[in-house]
VEXMIDREN-295017 format. One line per field, with one value per residue: x, y, z of N, C-alpha, C in turn; chain; residue in one letter. Coordinates in steps of 0.1 Angstrom, whole numbers, padded with zeros to 4 digits. Example, Ala and Ser with C-alpha at 12.3 -4.5 7.8 and 13.67 -1.06 7.14 Angstrom:
% residues 2
neast = (0132,0128)
nnorth = (-0057,-0022)
nup = (0078,0071)
caeast = (0123,0137)
canorth = (-0045,-0011)
caup = (0078,0071)
ceast = (0132,0129)
cnorth = (-0033,0000)
cup = (0078,0079)
chain = (A,A)
resn = (A,S)
END
This chain:
% residues 288
neast = (0808,0796,0808,0787,0768,0743,0743,0729,0726,0706,0705,0730,0731,0711,0722,0746,0735,0721,0742,0757,0738,0736,0759,0755,0755,0739,0729,0725,0713,0715,0743,0751,0740,0753,0780,0780,0771,0793,0814,0806,0807,0784,0757,0732,0706,0709,0718,0694,0679,0692,0689,0684,0704,0729,0760,0794,0823,0846,0834,0820,0842,0853,0832,0832,0856,0851,0830,0843,0859,0840,0829,0849,0843,0851,0844,0818,0821,0849,0856,0844,0856,0844,0819,0786,0777,0757,0746,0767,0796,0822,0856,0870,0891,0909,0923,0906,0876,0845,0821,0790,0754,0744,0761,0753,0734,0749,0759,0734,0727,0749,0746,0723,0733,0749,0743,0733,0747,0771,0804,0825,0851,0854,0860,0870,0876,0895,0891,0892,0880,0874,0847,0829,0842,0845,0818,0805,0819,0812,0784,0782,0793,0807,0824,0855,0874,0892,0908,0917,0937,0951,0962,0982,0978,0950,0945,0955,0936,0914,0922,0921,0894,0885,0895,0883,0857,0856,0863,0888,0903,0893,0895,0917,0941,0955,0980,0980,0973,0942,0935,0961,0972,0968,0980,0980,0964,0928,0895,0867,0837,0822,0827,0832,0831,0838,0848,0870,0851,0844,0843,0870,0861,0840,0849,0849,0822,0816,0808,0824,0831,0836,0855,0876,0885,0882,0899,0914,0924,0907,0884,0884,0886,0899,0889,0863,0855,0858,0882,0894,0874,0873,0896,0891,0867,0877,0895,0881,0866,0883,0887,0865,0844,0826,0793,0794,0790,0799,0798,0795,0798,0786,0787,0762,0743,0762,0758,0748,0771,0790,0779,0780,0808,0814,0800,0813,0837,0830,0812,0779,0743,0740,0730,0713,0712,0690,0695,0682,0673,0664,0683,0704,0727,0744,0761,0757,0770,0776,0797,0793)
nnorth = (1209,1239,1272,1292,1322,1320,1299,1288,1281,1262,1251,1240,1221,1203,1195,1183,1162,1147,1139,1123,1103,1091,1077,1057,1063,1061,1079,1104,1130,1140,1139,1157,1181,1183,1186,1209,1228,1226,1235,1262,1271,1270,1259,1233,1244,1272,1269,1261,1284,1301,1292,1302,1319,1333,1318,1326,1325,1314,1301,1281,1267,1256,1239,1221,1208,1193,1177,1162,1146,1131,1117,1098,1081,1087,1088,1109,1118,1117,1137,1160,1158,1152,1136,1130,1116,1100,1125,1142,1158,1143,1143,1128,1107,1091,1073,1061,1042,1053,1065,1049,1049,1023,1016,1031,1016,1000,1019,1027,1003,1001,1024,1017,0998,1012,1031,1066,1076,1062,1053,1038,1021,1019,1000,1004,0987,0986,1013,1033,1062,1070,1072,1056,1055,1082,1091,1076,1085,1112,1110,1098,1113,1104,1083,1066,1060,1036,1032,1014,1008,0994,1010,1037,1061,1062,1065,1091,1106,1099,1110,1137,1140,1135,1156,1178,1174,1176,1156,1146,1144,1122,1100,1076,1067,1038,1022,0994,0958,0948,0936,0934,0959,0972,0986,0969,0943,0947,0952,0958,0978,0977,0965,0975,0971,0976,0956,0946,0927,0917,0892,0881,0870,0886,0909,0917,0923,0947,0982,1006,1029,1020,0998,1008,1030,1031,1020,0989,0972,0977,0966,0939,0904,0878,0846,0840,0862,0862,0861,0881,0883,0858,0858,0880,0873,0851,0862,0881,0875,0877,0904,0916,0930,0913,0905,0924,0935,0927,0942,0938,0948,0932,0914,0908,0879,0869,0868,0845,0828,0843,0847,0821,0818,0836,0824,0800,0808,0813,0832,0845,0846,0853,0873,0891,0924,0942,0964,0995,0986,0961,0941,0917,0933,0939,0920,0907,0897,0885,0886,0862)
nup = (0492,0484,0488,0489,0490,0502,0520,0548,0584,0587,0562,0558,0579,0571,0546,0555,0571,0553,0537,0555,0560,0535,0535,0552,0579,0609,0629,0616,0614,0641,0644,0625,0635,0660,0651,0635,0654,0671,0655,0652,0677,0693,0715,0711,0715,0709,0683,0670,0673,0656,0630,0605,0599,0578,0568,0573,0551,0565,0586,0572,0562,0586,0593,0572,0575,0598,0589,0570,0586,0600,0578,0574,0593,0619,0653,0666,0692,0696,0678,0689,0714,0737,0758,0769,0800,0823,0830,0831,0816,0800,0792,0763,0743,0716,0731,0749,0755,0743,0765,0771,0769,0778,0798,0819,0832,0848,0866,0878,0891,0909,0925,0939,0955,0972,0997,1003,1024,1024,1033,1026,1006,0971,0941,0908,0880,0849,0840,0820,0805,0830,0836,0852,0877,0884,0882,0903,0925,0924,0928,0953,0979,1002,0996,0988,0959,0942,0911,0882,0853,0823,0805,0803,0789,0789,0816,0820,0808,0824,0849,0843,0840,0866,0880,0867,0873,0900,0919,0924,0947,0960,0943,0934,0910,0894,0876,0857,0854,0860,0892,0899,0897,0920,0952,0974,0995,1000,1012,0994,0993,0971,0938,0906,0870,0836,0814,0787,0764,0739,0714,0694,0670,0663,0654,0626,0622,0635,0637,0616,0629,0655,0654,0639,0652,0681,0711,0707,0727,0748,0739,0728,0738,0735,0719,0727,0739,0766,0780,0797,0815,0828,0844,0860,0874,0888,0906,0920,0945,0969,0972,0979,1004,1031,1021,1001,0967,0933,0902,0868,0835,0806,0774,0748,0755,0772,0799,0814,0814,0827,0852,0860,0862,0883,0904,0906,0916,0941,0949,0955,0949,0921,0894,0867,0853,0833,0804,0790,0766,0771,0772,0788,0805,0827,0851,0883,0915,0949,0978,1003)
caeast = (0800,0800,0808,0777,0764,0731,0744,0725,0728,0696,0708,0743,0728,0704,0732,0755,0728,0718,0755,0760,0728,0739,0771,0751,0756,0725,0725,0730,0708,0721,0757,0752,0737,0764,0792,0778,0771,0807,0822,0802,0808,0771,0750,0721,0695,0713,0718,0680,0675,0699,0689,0683,0715,0738,0773,0806,0832,0855,0826,0818,0855,0854,0822,0837,0867,0845,0822,0852,0864,0829,0828,0858,0837,0856,0832,0815,0826,0863,0857,0841,0865,0836,0807,0778,0774,0750,0743,0780,0804,0835,0866,0873,0901,0911,0929,0896,0863,0835,0811,0777,0742,0743,0769,0745,0728,0758,0758,0722,0728,0759,0740,0713,0741,0757,0734,0738,0757,0782,0817,0835,0860,0849,0870,0866,0886,0894,0884,0891,0878,0870,0833,0823,0848,0842,0804,0802,0825,0803,0771,0783,0804,0814,0832,0868,0874,0904,0905,0928,0937,0963,0967,0986,0971,0936,0945,0957,0922,0905,0926,0916,0879,0883,0899,0873,0844,0857,0864,0902,0908,0887,0897,0931,0943,0966,0984,0983,0963,0931,0938,0976,0976,0966,0992,0979,0950,0918,0882,0859,0823,0817,0836,0826,0840,0834,0860,0869,0843,0840,0851,0877,0854,0830,0856,0845,0808,0815,0807,0837,0833,0842,0867,0887,0889,0883,0911,0912,0927,0895,0872,0885,0891,0900,0880,0849,0853,0858,0896,0896,0863,0876,0906,0884,0858,0884,0902,0873,0861,0892,0888,0851,0840,0814,0781,0796,0787,0807,0790,0803,0792,0789,0781,0750,0744,0773,0754,0748,0785,0797,0773,0786,0822,0814,0796,0824,0847,0825,0803,0765,0732,0743,0718,0716,0704,0687,0696,0669,0669,0660,0694,0711,0739,0752,0760,0760,0771,0781,0804,0784)
canorth = (1220,1252,1284,1301,1333,1316,1288,1291,1270,1252,1244,1232,1210,1194,1190,1174,1151,1139,1133,1112,1092,1084,1069,1046,1067,1060,1091,1114,1143,1144,1141,1170,1192,1184,1190,1223,1236,1227,1244,1275,1275,1271,1247,1230,1254,1284,1265,1261,1298,1308,1283,1309,1329,1330,1315,1332,1315,1307,1291,1269,1259,1248,1228,1212,1200,1183,1168,1152,1137,1122,1109,1087,1073,1091,1090,1123,1121,1121,1150,1170,1157,1151,1128,1131,1103,1102,1139,1149,1159,1137,1144,1115,1108,1078,1064,1055,1039,1063,1061,1046,1048,1010,1015,1037,1005,0996,1030,1027,0992,1004,1034,1010,0990,1022,1042,1079,1079,1052,1059,1028,1022,1013,0997,1004,0981,0990,1026,1040,1076,1073,1075,1049,1059,1096,1092,1071,1095,1124,1107,1094,1121,1098,1071,1068,1051,1032,1029,1008,1006,0989,1020,1049,1072,1062,1070,1105,1112,1097,1119,1150,1141,1135,1170,1187,1172,1179,1144,1141,1141,1109,1089,1073,1059,1029,1017,0980,0948,0944,0937,0935,0973,0978,0985,0958,0937,0956,0947,0969,0978,0974,0964,0978,0969,0975,0951,0941,0915,0913,0881,0884,0866,0896,0922,0921,0928,0959,0994,1012,1039,1013,0990,1016,1042,1029,1012,0975,0966,0979,0960,0925,0896,0864,0840,0840,0875,0859,0859,0890,0880,0846,0862,0890,0865,0842,0870,0891,0873,0881,0919,0921,0929,0904,0911,0934,0931,0930,0945,0937,0949,0921,0915,0901,0865,0864,0869,0832,0823,0851,0844,0808,0820,0842,0814,0790,0815,0813,0843,0840,0854,0858,0878,0900,0936,0946,0978,1000,0978,0948,0931,0915,0941,0939,0908,0910,0886,0891,0877,0858)
caup = (0498,0478,0497,0484,0499,0508,0530,0562,0593,0584,0549,0560,0588,0562,0537,0562,0576,0541,0533,0564,0558,0522,0538,0561,0593,0614,0636,0607,0618,0654,0642,0618,0644,0670,0645,0631,0666,0676,0646,0654,0691,0699,0719,0701,0716,0702,0669,0665,0673,0646,0618,0592,0598,0568,0573,0567,0545,0575,0593,0563,0562,0599,0593,0562,0581,0607,0581,0564,0596,0602,0567,0576,0604,0632,0662,0669,0706,0695,0671,0699,0725,0749,0757,0781,0807,0836,0833,0832,0804,0802,0781,0757,0733,0711,0741,0758,0750,0745,0775,0764,0778,0784,0811,0830,0839,0859,0876,0886,0901,0919,0935,0947,0965,0980,1003,1001,1035,1024,1035,1023,0994,0959,0931,0894,0871,0835,0842,0807,0807,0844,0837,0863,0890,0887,0885,0916,0935,0924,0933,0967,0984,1013,0993,0981,0948,0935,0897,0875,0839,0817,0796,0809,0782,0794,0830,0820,0805,0836,0859,0839,0843,0880,0884,0861,0879,0914,0928,0923,0961,0965,0933,0931,0898,0895,0863,0857,0849,0869,0906,0901,0897,0933,0961,0984,0998,1006,1010,0989,0995,0958,0927,0893,0859,0822,0809,0773,0764,0726,0709,0682,0658,0660,0649,0613,0622,0642,0629,0614,0640,0667,0651,0633,0660,0695,0714,0706,0740,0757,0733,0725,0749,0731,0709,0731,0746,0781,0786,0809,0825,0836,0854,0868,0883,0897,0916,0927,0959,0980,0972,0983,1018,1033,1017,0991,0954,0921,0890,0856,0822,0797,0761,0745,0756,0781,0813,0821,0815,0837,0865,0864,0866,0896,0914,0907,0924,0955,0951,0956,0944,0908,0887,0856,0852,0819,0801,0785,0754,0775,0771,0801,0803,0839,0860,0897,0925,0961,0988,1013)
ceast = (0805,0799,0799,0772,0752,0731,0741,0728,0718,0700,0721,0740,0721,0714,0741,0748,0725,0731,0759,0751,0731,0751,0768,0753,0742,0721,0729,0726,0714,0736,0759,0750,0748,0777,0791,0778,0785,0815,0819,0803,0795,0766,0738,0709,0697,0713,0704,0675,0681,0698,0689,0694,0725,0752,0784,0815,0841,0847,0823,0831,0856,0844,0827,0847,0861,0837,0831,0857,0853,0827,0837,0854,0844,0844,0831,0821,0841,0865,0855,0850,0858,0825,0800,0776,0768,0749,0756,0788,0818,0844,0869,0884,0902,0918,0919,0884,0854,0824,0798,0766,0740,0750,0762,0737,0736,0758,0746,0722,0737,0753,0730,0720,0748,0747,0741,0748,0769,0795,0828,0843,0853,0860,0864,0878,0884,0886,0883,0891,0876,0855,0826,0829,0844,0827,0800,0807,0816,0790,0771,0795,0812,0824,0845,0868,0889,0900,0918,0926,0951,0970,0970,0980,0957,0936,0947,0943,0913,0909,0921,0901,0877,0885,0888,0860,0845,0858,0879,0908,0903,0888,0912,0932,0956,0968,0987,0971,0954,0936,0953,0980,0975,0978,0992,0965,0941,0905,0873,0844,0815,0828,0828,0836,0833,0846,0859,0861,0838,0849,0858,0869,0843,0836,0850,0831,0806,0815,0821,0841,0840,0855,0879,0892,0890,0894,0908,0914,0915,0883,0873,0892,0891,0889,0866,0846,0853,0871,0897,0886,0866,0886,0899,0875,0866,0891,0893,0869,0870,0893,0874,0850,0828,0801,0782,0794,0798,0797,0799,0795,0796,0783,0769,0752,0754,0769,0754,0762,0792,0792,0779,0800,0823,0810,0806,0835,0843,0816,0788,0755,0735,0730,0723,0707,0702,0690,0682,0664,0664,0670,0700,0725,0749,0750,0764,0761,0777,0788,0794,0787)
cnorth = (1233,1263,1295,1311,1328,1304,1293,1279,1259,1244,1235,1220,1199,1187,1179,1161,1142,1132,1121,1100,1084,1075,1058,1050,1069,1073,1103,1128,1148,1147,1154,1182,1194,1190,1205,1232,1237,1236,1259,1280,1277,1258,1245,1239,1266,1281,1266,1275,1305,1300,1290,1320,1324,1327,1321,1321,1307,1297,1279,1260,1250,1236,1217,1202,1189,1173,1157,1142,1126,1112,1096,1079,1076,1094,1105,1127,1124,1134,1161,1170,1155,1142,1129,1117,1106,1116,1147,1148,1154,1140,1129,1118,1093,1068,1057,1052,1051,1058,1060,1046,1034,1009,1022,1027,1000,1006,1029,1015,0995,1014,1027,1002,1000,1033,1055,1083,1070,1059,1049,1031,1014,1011,0997,0999,0985,1003,1034,1055,1080,1075,1069,1054,1073,1098,1087,1080,1107,1122,1103,1101,1115,1087,1076,1057,1048,1028,1024,1008,1002,0999,1033,1061,1073,1069,1085,1112,1111,1107,1133,1151,1141,1150,1179,1186,1172,1167,1139,1137,1127,1098,1088,1063,1051,1022,1002,0971,0944,0946,0939,0950,0979,0976,0974,0954,0948,0950,0959,0967,0975,0974,0966,0976,0968,0970,0949,0928,0910,0902,0885,0881,0877,0909,0926,0927,0941,0971,1000,1022,1033,1007,0997,1027,1040,1019,0997,0968,0967,0972,0945,0917,0881,0859,0840,0853,0873,0858,0868,0886,0868,0850,0871,0882,0857,0850,0878,0888,0879,0897,0925,0920,0919,0912,0921,0927,0935,0932,0946,0939,0938,0923,0907,0886,0860,0863,0855,0826,0830,0849,0830,0809,0826,0832,0803,0795,0816,0824,0838,0850,0861,0862,0888,0912,0939,0961,0982,0993,0964,0937,0929,0921,0940,0927,0912,0897,0892,0881,0874,0865)
cup = (0492,0489,0491,0494,0507,0517,0544,0571,0590,0572,0551,0569,0579,0552,0543,0566,0564,0536,0542,0562,0545,0524,0548,0576,0599,0621,0629,0611,0631,0652,0635,0627,0654,0664,0641,0643,0672,0668,0648,0668,0698,0705,0710,0703,0708,0687,0663,0664,0661,0632,0605,0590,0587,0574,0565,0561,0555,0583,0585,0562,0575,0598,0583,0568,0591,0600,0575,0574,0599,0591,0568,0588,0618,0641,0665,0683,0705,0688,0681,0711,0738,0747,0770,0787,0820,0840,0834,0819,0807,0789,0776,0746,0727,0720,0750,0750,0752,0754,0767,0774,0785,0797,0822,0838,0851,0870,0885,0896,0912,0930,0944,0958,0975,0985,1003,1012,1035,1025,1032,1010,0983,0949,0917,0886,0857,0833,0829,0810,0822,0846,0849,0876,0894,0890,0899,0927,0936,0930,0948,0973,0995,1009,0987,0970,0943,0920,0890,0860,0834,0809,0803,0803,0787,0808,0830,0817,0817,0847,0856,0843,0858,0885,0879,0869,0894,0923,0929,0937,0966,0954,0931,0919,0899,0881,0865,0853,0860,0884,0909,0902,0911,0943,0971,0987,1004,1003,1006,0992,0982,0948,0914,0882,0846,0815,0793,0772,0750,0721,0696,0669,0654,0655,0636,0612,0629,0633,0627,0624,0652,0663,0646,0642,0675,0699,0715,0720,0750,0751,0733,0736,0745,0722,0713,0738,0762,0787,0799,0820,0833,0847,0864,0879,0893,0909,0925,0942,0970,0981,0977,0999,1020,1030,1006,0977,0944,0910,0878,0844,0813,0784,0759,0747,0766,0795,0820,0823,0826,0851,0870,0869,0880,0907,0916,0916,0938,0958,0950,0950,0931,0901,0876,0857,0837,0817,0795,0773,0758,0774,0785,0800,0815,0847,0874,0905,0937,0969,0999,1027)
chain = (A,A,A,A,A,A,A,A,A,A,A,A,A,A,A,A,A,A,A,A,A,A,A,A,A,A,A,A,A,A,A,A,A,A,A,A,A,A,A,A,A,A,A,A,A,A,A,A,A,A,A,A,A,A,A,A,A,A,A,A,A,A,A,A,A,A,A,A,A,A,A,A,A,A,A,A,A,A,A,A,A,A,A,A,A,A,A,A,A,A,A,A,A,A,A,A,A,A,A,A,A,A,A,A,A,A,A,A,A,A,A,A,A,A,A,A,A,A,A,A,A,A,A,A,A,A,A,A,A,A,A,A,A,A,A,A,A,A,A,A,A,A,A,A,A,A,A,A,A,A,A,A,A,A,A,A,A,A,A,A,A,A,A,A,A,A,A,A,A,A,A,A,A,A,A,A,A,A,A,A,A,A,A,A,A,A,A,A,A,A,A,A,A,A,A,A,A,A,A,A,A,A,A,A,A,A,A,A,A,A,A,A,A,A,A,A,A,A,A,A,A,A,A,A,A,A,A,A,A,A,A,A,A,A,A,A,A,A,A,A,A,A,A,A,A,A,A,A,A,A,A,A,A,A,A,A,A,A,A,A,A,A,A,A,A,A,A,A,A,A,A,A,A,A,A,A,A,A,A,A,A,A,A,A,A,A,A,A)
resn = (M,Q,Q,A,E,R,W,T,I,R,R,V,V,K,W,S,A,D,D,F,A,S,R,G,I,E,S,S,R,L,D,A,E,L,L,V,A,H,A,L,G,L,D,R,V,K,L,Y,M,D,L,D,R,P,L,A,P,D,E,L,T,K,I,R,E,L,V,L,R,R,R,K,R,E,P,V,A,Y,I,L,G,R,R,E,F,F,G,R,S,F,E,V,S,P,A,V,L,I,P,R,P,D,T,E,T,L,I,E,A,A,L,E,R,L,P,E,D,T,T,G,A,V,L,D,L,C,T,G,S,G,A,I,A,V,T,L,A,A,E,R,P,G,I,A,V,D,A,T,D,L,S,E,A,A,L,E,V,A,K,K,N,A,E,T,L,G,V,S,A,R,V,R,F,H,H,G,D,L,F,A,A,L,P,G,P,R,E,Y,A,L,I,A,C,N,P,P,Y,I,A,E,S,E,R,A,G,L,A,P,D,V,V,Q,H,E,P,G,M,A,L,F,S,G,S,E,G,L,D,V,L,R,R,L,C,A,E,A,P,K,W,L,A,P,G,A,S,I,L,I,E,V,G,A,G,Q,A,P,A,V,I,A,L,L,E,R,A,G,L,V,E,G,R,A,H,Q,D,L,G,G,H,E,R,V,V,E,A,K,R,A)
END
């Protein structure tokens, strides 16, 4: 990128988008706009209003630094330090998975199971950034949420999000492996979980953005992607209140196997919820 006098916002956005596209980055234009806006301290609306403004040398330097990071396939969310999820902005870091729109399918299903006046306790396993736990607490002011994760670094991010979004008084975080992290037996009105579910054999086929930057412990789960899911399904029934549901995000093609695991554990009415792409993304079952 030459630091020429005529570099405008419009030109640098186009140059960056073309550069990203030439490297196989699918969301090249959006990535370019987000990174340029971030470097200049603008939102995207203001960016569009100022497209023909010439850029100063120090501004070009800031943009160049972000472009170089994206060229190495560092996810934009990590570069920005934030990601939107269910209408809220969450802090993210390489310690946590980046919240994705597919997981909003789980949120929508959970809110259907939790009336607005719900006052029970909800459990979020493998909380990561806290996106599920914090969103449910924010959407249902009467509930209390327990959230667990095996990563202490992830829990630190989740705690910051709970504080920033004003729900820290109703979300308790526990360090440990699934249900073992909890202080004692309790029956929950709902259990939600976005566990690691990718098979090790799929590692080579993942985008560099994912496999090189996001935490492997939150992605991979044995040869079939079911190692964590098997333990989760087997232990879930004793933590559910009568009539309460468990909602689990799963990978492509996993829904039938996970429903079978839940029903084998004694849960009933197993079903799958489709995401916006028509994939069976969330599995649900309930205690009779």
